[in-house]
N, CA, C and O of each residue as an XYZ file, in Angstrom:
460
protein
N     135.922     51.619    119.777
C     136.427     51.392    118.484
C     136.448     52.026    117.358
O     137.410     52.357    116.665
N     134.895     52.238    117.151
C     135.347     53.098    115.923
C     136.019     54.194    115.885
O     135.745     54.938    114.944
N     136.991     54.607    116.772
C     137.861     56.135    116.599
C     138.350     55.183    116.325
O     137.809     54.651    115.356
N     139.389     54.519    116.832
C     140.290     53.223    116.589
C     140.576     53.229    114.908
O     141.574     53.521    114.249
N     139.474     52.852    114.611
C     139.176     52.234    113.134
C     139.615     53.641    112.319
O     140.563     53.777    111.546
N     138.863     54.401    112.638
C     138.896     56.102    111.416
C     139.882     56.568    111.452
O     140.192     57.441    110.641
N     140.795     56.095    112.511
C     142.528     56.556    112.813
C     143.284     56.171    111.920
O     144.276     56.806    111.562
N     142.856     54.892    111.357
C     143.843     54.369    110.388
C     143.977     55.007    108.854
O     143.287     54.334    108.089
N     144.498     55.844    108.331
C     144.567     56.620    107.177
C     143.790     55.846    106.317
O     142.667     56.283    106.065
N     144.152     54.746    105.787
C     143.757     53.733    104.839
C     141.546     53.802    104.931
O     140.610     54.112    104.194
N     141.696     53.464    105.842
C     140.259     52.723    105.989
C     139.659     53.798    105.966
O     138.517     53.579    105.564
N     139.941     55.728    106.361
C     139.093     56.399    107.034
C     139.200     57.048    105.328
O     138.112     57.273    104.799
N     140.708     57.393    104.340
C     140.308     57.457    102.956
C     138.930     56.868    102.203
O     138.098     57.561    101.618
N     138.901     55.298    102.382
C     138.115     54.422    101.590
C     136.554     54.738    102.310
O     135.537     54.617    101.628
N     136.511     55.061    103.437
C     135.390     55.126    104.093
C     134.768     56.545    103.576
O     133.548     56.603    103.427
N     135.501     57.589    103.323
C     134.805     58.862    103.250
C     134.638     58.917    101.619
O     133.787     59.651    101.119
N     135.466     58.128    100.852
C     135.527     58.495     98.966
C     134.250     57.194     99.144
O     133.604     57.276     98.099
N     133.803     56.359     99.787
C     132.596     55.692     99.433
C     131.140     55.964     99.636
O     130.133     55.627     99.013
N     131.408     56.872    100.992
C     129.886     57.682    101.347
C     129.921     58.492    100.094
O     129.031     58.427     99.247
N     131.100     59.349     99.990
C     130.660     60.342     98.814
C     130.293     59.613     97.776
O     129.325     60.127     97.216
N     130.742     58.395     97.159
C     130.709     58.301     95.641
C     129.290     57.586     95.761
O     128.601     57.793     94.762
N     128.599     56.692     96.863
C     127.235     56.370     97.074
C     126.282     57.584     96.833
O     125.362     57.361     96.046
N     126.376     59.263     97.569
C     125.898     60.207     97.520
C     125.446     60.291     95.825
O     124.395     60.080     95.220
N     127.022     60.772     95.369
C     126.929     60.531     93.374
C     126.365     59.823     93.265
O     125.368     60.490     92.988
N     125.907     58.468     93.210
C     125.146     57.695     92.824
C     124.039     58.224     93.175
O     123.473     58.896     92.313
N     123.603     58.137     94.080
C     121.733     58.949     94.665
C     121.670     60.129     93.586
O     120.602     60.532     93.127
N     122.308     60.392     93.403
C     122.184     61.976     92.695
C     121.510     61.845     91.614
O     120.392     62.211     91.251
N     122.729     61.009     90.943
C     122.444     60.921     89.518
C     121.561     60.114     89.282
O     120.900     60.411     88.287
N     121.228     59.077     89.861
C     119.807     58.056     89.727
C     118.506     59.149     89.415
O     117.974     59.292     88.314
N     118.060     60.038     90.957
C     117.624     60.936     91.256
C     117.127     61.659     90.241
O     116.130     61.362     89.584
N     117.795     62.585     90.106
C     117.849     64.003     89.286
C     118.135     63.740     88.006
O     118.032     64.759     87.323
N     118.619     62.294     87.085
C     118.377     61.814     85.725
C     117.707     60.366     85.787
O     117.024     60.435     86.809
N     117.629     59.788     85.541
C     116.671     58.524     85.963
C     115.679     58.919     85.904
O     115.225     58.943     84.760
N     114.655     59.511     87.153
C     113.681     59.504     87.433
C     113.218     60.608     86.625
O     112.031     60.827     86.865
N     113.721     61.415     85.727
C     113.529     62.427     85.137
C     113.284     62.015     83.759
O     113.350     62.886     82.890
N     112.989     60.709     83.407
C     112.620     59.848     82.092
C     111.308     59.792     82.196
O     110.613     60.110     83.160
N     110.856     59.195     80.713
C     109.493     58.974     81.010
C     109.865     57.086     80.849
O     110.685     56.320     80.343
N     108.538     57.090     81.721
C     108.145     55.378     82.220
C     107.944     55.109     80.644
O     107.593     55.902     79.771
N     108.411     53.184     80.517
C     109.828     52.799     81.275
C     110.423     53.475     80.604
O     110.063     54.382     79.854
N     112.071     52.785     81.000
C     113.396     52.841     80.707
C     113.818     51.730     80.818
O     113.365     50.716     81.347
N     115.034     52.034     80.108
C     115.697     50.639     80.053
C     116.764     50.690     81.063
O     117.650     51.515     81.284
N     116.283     49.077     81.862
C     116.986     48.570     82.990
C     118.211     47.688     83.005
O     118.878     47.314     83.970
N     118.382     47.397     81.504
C     119.662     46.197     80.915
C     119.661     46.239     80.012
O     118.646     45.831     79.446
N     120.927     46.825     79.093
C     121.284     46.405     78.055
C     122.367     45.678     77.843
O     123.321     45.764     78.616
N     122.385     44.795     76.689
C     123.111     43.608     76.100
C     123.637     44.162     74.792
O     122.874     44.659     73.962
N     124.643     44.094     74.655
C     125.955     44.503     73.430
C     125.058     43.425     72.483
O     124.301     43.987     71.692
N     125.049     42.237     72.468
C     124.281     41.367     71.496
C     123.092     41.457     71.531
O     122.673     41.345     70.379
N     122.147     41.626     72.362
C     120.612     41.211     72.070
C     119.928     42.778     71.956
O     118.903     42.808     71.275
N     120.299     43.867     72.445
C     120.167     44.933     72.930
C     119.435     45.263     74.003
O     119.908     44.733     75.009
N     118.362     45.994     74.247
C     117.131     46.458     75.806
C     117.194     45.048     75.853
O     117.300     44.499     74.757
N     117.150     44.219     77.004
C     117.192     43.014     78.127
C     115.295     43.754     79.099
O     114.083     43.643     78.915
N     115.937     44.218     79.758
C     115.251     44.440     80.369
C     114.767     45.883     80.472
O     115.599     46.786     80.389
N     112.815     46.298     80.738
C     113.030     47.759     80.824
C     111.305     47.668     81.827
O     110.393     46.844     81.766
N     111.451     48.683     82.508
C     110.463     48.994     83.433
C     110.742     50.416     83.981
O     111.398     51.341     83.501
N     109.920     50.286     85.336
C     109.404     51.446     85.579
C     110.828     52.397     86.708
O     111.525     51.975     87.631
N     110.754     53.541     86.151
C     111.668     54.529     86.957
C     112.237     54.383     88.188
O     113.356     54.795     88.493
N     111.345     53.699     89.022
C     111.372     53.528     90.638
C     112.566     52.207     90.683
O     113.207     52.148     91.733
N     112.768     51.552     90.012
C     113.592     49.947     89.919
C     114.942     50.914     89.769
O     115.901     50.658     90.497
N     115.031     52.126     88.740
C     116.867     52.938     89.015
C     116.859     53.317     90.305
O     117.680     54.203     90.544
N     116.288     52.994     91.117
C     116.902     53.184     92.311
C     117.603     52.030     93.180
O     118.112     52.151     94.295
N     117.505     50.964     92.440
C     117.911     49.608     92.976
C     119.314     49.535     93.404
O     119.707     49.079     94.478
N     120.229     50.164     92.196
C     121.460     49.976     92.417
C     122.069     50.987     93.276
O     122.917     50.685     94.117
N     121.572     52.425     93.046
C     122.312     53.157     94.304
C     121.695     52.303     96.384
O     122.133     52.153     97.525
N     120.626     52.079     95.640
C     120.045     51.150     97.458
C     120.653     50.280     97.957
O     120.656     50.014     99.159
N     121.661     49.336     96.504
C     122.018     48.199     96.718
C     123.937     48.268     97.412
O     124.629     47.434     97.996
N     124.236     49.961     96.865
C     125.569     50.137     96.923
C     125.171     50.662     98.423
O     126.065     50.172     99.113
N     124.557     51.184     99.043
C     124.036     51.564    100.369
C     124.221     50.129    101.132
O     125.183     50.034    101.894
N     123.553     49.273    101.005
C     123.422     48.294    102.019
C     125.276     47.435    101.914
O     126.291     47.474    102.608
N     125.004     46.998    101.096
C     127.046     46.638    100.903
C     127.747     47.419    101.472
O     128.666     47.106    102.229
N     127.336     48.778    101.123
C     128.407     49.737    102.146
C     128.551     49.593    103.805
O     129.578     49.646    104.482
N     126.665     49.319    104.377
C     126.697     49.029    105.483
C     127.267     48.203    106.529
O     127.684     48.368    107.676
N     127.076     46.916    105.410
C     127.231     45.526    105.904
C     129.248     45.825    106.181
O     129.904     45.931    107.217
N     129.629     45.870    104.775
C     131.296     45.880    105.064
C     131.530     46.821    105.850
O     132.421     46.487    106.631
N     130.960     48.403    106.125
C     131.177     48.760    107.680
C     131.213     48.163    108.782
O     132.135     48.291    109.587
N     130.513     47.658    108.895
C     130.073     46.672    110.268
C     130.559     45.711    110.133
O     130.450     45.304    111.290
N     131.137     44.810    109.533
C     132.190     43.562    109.185
C     133.463     44.084    109.391
O     134.165     43.531    110.237
N     134.028     45.336    108.594
C     135.227     46.143    108.809
C     135.013     46.395    110.648
O     135.537     45.536    111.358
N     134.547     47.110    111.079
C     134.535     47.331    112.706
C     134.729     46.579    113.669
O     135.448     46.795    114.645
N     133.719     45.116    113.303
C     133.817     44.349    114.228
C     135.262     43.924    113.894
O     136.095     43.871    114.799
N     135.600     43.604    112.562
C     136.707     42.653    112.479
C     138.468     43.661    112.526
O     139.478     43.434    111.861
N     138.285     44.470    113.307
C     139.569     45.596    113.402
C     140.159     45.144    114.315
O     141.381     45.143    114.167
N     139.829     44.794    115.119
C     140.599     44.445    116.846
C     141.221     43.442    116.554
O     142.258     43.384    117.216
N     141.035     42.222    115.558
C     141.427     41.114    115.102
C     142.748     41.413    113.690
O     143.834     40.844    113.805
N     142.538     42.124    112.727
C     143.416     42.215    111.999
C     143.289     43.294    110.765
O     142.959     43.042    109.606
N     143.604     44.424    111.270
C     143.357     45.514    109.967
C     143.633     45.337    109.151
O     143.465     46.400    108.554
N     144.304     44.163    108.029
C     144.233     44.100    107.060
C     143.042     43.468    106.245
O     142.947     43.472    105.018
N     141.974     42.817    107.321
C     140.482     42.357    107.186
C     139.734     43.493    107.116
O     138.632     43.453    106.569
N     140.137     44.437    107.556
C     139.113     45.553    107.829
C     139.737     47.040    106.950
O     139.458     48.186    107.305
N     140.413     46.774    106.039
C     141.041     47.347    105.198
C     140.520     46.787    103.804
O     140.609     47.227    102.658
N     139.962     45.687    104.328
C     139.896     44.861    102.382
C     137.889     45.094    102.796
O     137.044     44.798    101.951
N     137.604     45.512    103.854
C     136.080     45.102    103.898
C     136.363     46.423    103.312
O     136.112     46.367    102.108
N     136.753     47.508    103.638
C     136.099     49.140    102.926
C     136.851     49.252    101.801
O     136.607     50.378    101.367
N     137.572     48.752    101.143
C     138.190     49.291    100.236
C     137.471     48.231     98.919
O     137.619     48.425     97.712
N     136.685     47.103     99.560
C     135.264     46.392     98.769
C     134.427     47.366     98.257
O     134.145     47.846     97.159
N     134.101     47.506     99.507
C     132.687     48.624    100.022
C     133.285     50.152     98.623
O     132.455     50.954     98.195
N     134.462     50.182     98.283
C     134.830     51.424     97.486
C     134.415     50.957     96.454
O     133.305     51.309     96.055
N     135.293     49.906     95.628
C     135.553     49.441     94.625
C     133.835     48.834     94.015
O     133.573     48.998     92.824
N     132.740     48.127     94.994
C     131.618     47.848     95.076
C     130.857     49.194     94.354
O     130.297     49.190     93.258
N     130.998     50.318     95.264
C     130.343     51.928     95.051
C     130.580     52.432     93.519
O     129.715     52.914     92.788
N     132.170     52.176     93.148
C     132.680     52.769     91.685
C     132.028     52.001     90.982
O     131.472     52.679     90.117
N     131.664     50.412     90.821
C     130.897     49.449     89.993
C     129.313     49.906     89.452
O     128.777     49.926     88.344
N     128.786     50.326     91.104
C     127.569     50.902     90.838
C     127.739     51.982     90.471
O     127.523     51.459     89.377
N     127.899     52.916     90.276
C     128.012     54.654     89.291
C     128.691     54.159     88.081
O     128.329     54.944     87.205
N     129.452     53.316     87.569
C     129.270     53.114     86.260
C     128.346     52.080     85.480
O     128.305     51.769     84.290
N     127.850     51.794     86.236
C     126.058     51.582     85.903
C     124.920     52.100     85.837
O     123.899     51.968     85.163
N     125.263     52.676     86.609
C     124.212     54.500     86.695
C     124.857     54.951     85.630
O     124.329     54.557     84.590
N     125.988     55.761     85.440
C     126.273     56.123     84.103
C     125.908     55.593     82.654
O     125.683     56.322     81.688
N     125.888     54.350     82.657
C     125.725     53.512     81.425
C     124.024     53.604     81.039
O     123.520     53.678     79.918
N     123.333     53.573     82.406
C     122.143     53.599     82.083
C     121.262     54.669     82.324
O     120.057     54.592     82.562
N     122.292     56.143     82.205
C     121.904     56.937     81.708
C     122.558     57.273     80.691
O     122.725     58.492     80.731
N     122.988     56.852     79.852
C     123.324     56.714     78.249
C     122.511     56.117     77.824
O     121.690     56.710     77.123
N     122.417     55.192     77.970
C     121.038     53.948     77.233
C     120.074     54.850     77.444
O     119.870     55.440     76.382
N     119.418     55.224     78.256
C     118.020     56.076     78.357
C     117.846     57.042     78.156
O     116.845     57.559     78.652
N     118.821     57.900     77.229
C     118.729     59.546     77.088
C     118.413     59.465     75.617
O     119.203     59.021     74.784
N     117.111     59.958     75.329
C     115.830     60.165     74.542
C     116.477     61.271     73.128
O     115.708     61.666     72.252
C-alpha cells in the first residue's frame, strides 16, 4: 500500500517536501537557537513584547511538534489512500503546510533572539 500511495505524484511531492522542511526546521533550531545564551525568548507579542521566555531546550518543541504531526498525517494518509485519494492528499498537504508554518515560527524566534 505504501508503494501505491507514493506512486501518486502529488502525495510523493508533498511527502518529500514535508520531510525536507522538517529537517530544515531541526537544523535551524539546533544550529541557531541552541547556541543562544539561556534564557531565550519563546514567544513575542507585537503589543506586549516578550510574553514567554525559557530555557533553550524548549525551542526544540516546534520541530518536534512538526515531526509528530507529520507522522500522524502520513499514517492517516496511508490508511485513507485506499478509500479516497483526495483525503490522503489533504492529509499530506496539511502536514506540508503545518511544517511551513513551523519553519516560519522558528525563523521568527531566530530574529527575536538575535543578540
